[in-house]
TITI-521905 format. One line per 5 residues: number of its first residue (from 1); for each residue x, y, z of C-alpha. Coordinates in nm, 3 decimals. Example, Ala and Ser with C-alpha at 12.3 -4.5 7.8 and 13.67 -1.06 7.14 Angstrom:
<drenlos>
1	1.230:-0.450:0.780; 1.367:-0.106:0.714
</drenlos>
This chain:
<drenlos>
1	0.003:0.004:0.010; 0.140:0.322:-0.101; 0.186:0.616:0.150; 0.153:0.981:0.115; 0.530:1.015:0.146
6	0.544:0.755:-0.132; 0.327:0.958:-0.349; 0.513:1.287:-0.275; 0.850:1.127:-0.343; 0.747:0.983:-0.667
11	0.594:1.337:-0.743; 0.932:1.488:-0.667; 1.104:1.256:-0.940; 0.838:1.411:-1.211; 0.995:1.700:-1.446
16	0.913:2.033:-1.324; 0.629:2.107:-1.636; 0.478:1.768:-1.562; 0.451:1.868:-1.190; 0.269:2.151:-1.300
21	0.041:2.031:-1.507; -0.052:1.738:-1.239; -0.146:2.000:-1.011; -0.352:2.182:-1.263; -0.546:1.859:-1.386
26	-0.587:1.730:-1.013; -0.781:2.029:-0.912; -1.055:1.918:-1.132; -1.068:1.559:-0.963; -1.328:1.484:-0.721
31	-1.108:1.314:-0.490; -0.886:1.620:-0.458; -1.179:1.855:-0.455; -1.258:1.659:-0.110; -0.891:1.718:0.013
36	-0.782:2.101:-0.090; -0.499:2.027:0.148; -0.350:1.767:-0.076; -0.305:2.027:-0.362; -0.169:2.280:-0.120
41	0.089:2.008:-0.020; 0.184:1.950:-0.382; 0.220:2.295:-0.461; 0.486:2.329:-0.173; 0.692:2.033:-0.279
46	0.662:2.174:-0.646; 0.816:2.517:-0.517; 1.064:2.338:-0.341; 1.155:2.134:-0.670; 1.160:2.448:-0.871
51	1.386:2.633:-0.595; 1.645:2.342:-0.577; 1.645:2.249:-0.953; 1.948:2.332:-1.136; 1.989:2.673:-1.347
56	1.938:2.490:-1.660; 1.614:2.309:-1.532; 1.465:2.609:-1.411; 1.544:2.815:-1.752; 1.364:2.517:-1.937
61	1.064:2.529:-1.718; 1.027:2.893:-1.728; 1.074:2.878:-2.116; 0.814:2.619:-2.141; 0.556:2.831:-1.904
66	0.627:3.128:-2.135; 0.568:2.951:-2.448; 0.267:2.792:-2.340; 0.135:3.142:-2.199; 0.206:3.270:-2.534
71	0.023:3.027:-2.732; -0.277:3.016:-2.497
</drenlos>
């Protein structure tokens, strides 16, 4: 049985862009709507991952966000 810690460890291993997409899509899922604290926890983990990412990973991440915003 997976624990919340296991899930968060797996989430940390995802690319930054994938983490952000996951958070966005999770907001519309009923199981997360019932537990908004889980979304907040994912957002905190994501912020930590961005903070501790390499300079090149952050640059790629921010470029992907800028590209998405420009095209949507």
